[in-house]
N, C-alpha and C positions, 0 to 999 in steps of 0.2 A: 790544485794537483786533485784532479777526477778521480772519482771514485771506482775500482772496477768492478767485472761483475761477469760469469759466463760468457754471458754475450757482447760483453766492450773490452776483451780483453787483449782483442787480436792483435797483431804485430803489422804491419804495413810499410815496411823497410823500402821508402820512397828510391833513394839513391841503388838500391839491388834494384827496383824494376827498370831505373832508368837506366842503368849499367846494362841490364841484360835486353833491353831495347837496343842501346847503341853495339852490341856487342852483335845479335842478331843482324843487324843491318850493314857492320863491315864485314861478317861473314857472307852475307848474301853478295858486296860486291866485291870482296877478295876473288872470291867461286866462280861470281861473273865474268871479272879482270883474266881471272887460269884459266877457265874450259871455256867461254864464251868470245872470247878479245874483247871485252867490256873495253873501254877506257875510266877504267874506276879504280884501278890497284892504290894511287896516289890517295884516292878520296875512302880508300879502305884502311888505309894503314892510319891515317887520320882519325878518324872515327873510333879504329880501336884502341890508339892510344887515350881519345876521348874516354871511351869507354871505360879505361883502370882507373881515372881519378877517382869518380866518386865509393870506388871501392877502397882507395886507396884511404881516403877521409873517412870514412867508416870504419876499417880496421882501426886505426887511430884513436878516433874515439871511442870502438866497444872498451878498447884496452884502456883506454884513461876510465871508463866508467867504473868495469868493475875492478881497476884499482882504486877506484874511491871509494866503492862498497868494502871489499877486502879492510883497507886504514877503517873504515868505519867498525866492523867487528871486532878489528884490532884493538881500537878506542875501547871499544865498551868492554872487553875482556880485561886490558891494563887496566883503565877505572877502577874495578872492580876490586883487582887486585892491591892498588895501591892507596885509591882515595878511601873517607872515613866511608863507613857504612851508610849508604841512602845515599849520597853527595852523586854517586856516579851517573843517579837518575837525571840529573842536570843534562845532561850530555841531548837525552830528548829536546830539551829547548834551541839547540844550534842545528844551524843549517847544515848537512854534508861539506859544503866547503868550509868551515869555521872548524866542522871537526879534524878537517885533514888538515888546517893549518897550525889546529892544536896538536897532534902529536907529535910536533917538534920541541915541546916541552919537555924539559926535565922531569923526573917525579919529582924532586923536590919541590919546584913551581906550578906543578898543574894543577893540586886544590886550587891555589891561588887562582892562577889564570883561566880558571874553568870558572869560575865564582867569577869575575870579570867581566867574562865573555858574557854569559850569562843577563850581567844586571845592568853590561852598556850596552849590548846588543852588539859587540863589535863587529870588523869585517875582519875580513881571512887576511889582511893585509894588515892590521892593527892586531892579530894575533899575535902573527909573525916578528911583528916590531917590537911588541912587549915581552918576546921569549932574552931572556938574557944566558941562560944554559942552554945550547941546542941540542937536541937528540938529534945527529946527523941521521939521514937515509939513503943507502947507496943502494938498495935496491929499485928505487924507481927507474918505471921506464919514461 
């Protein structure tokens, strides 16, 4: 991951730009069809529908990304509370997806599974399969 600075931290959501251009085109086509009797109503409706697709995709992507960030914070707090002193530092050696997978482990098996995940660089799927006592997550979107 590249480092950020004041000059490089700008966020350019390309799907938003794409949806905006498509929305402007659809609005032009629909206004033309309504006010100037252009034969563009059907095309305008299709372009408007296509403009919504990137926004729906982005909203889902943003929700899941934010939820993963919250889970990482939750796991930091949980590990600091449940694990022996200093062992919670091992979380920094795991990827966000590995930490998200680890959250399903019960408190009793969290310590051993965290050590194993770091030592073996287990995939998120392997971490989930290694859990014997699951903590359910009914709040996941």
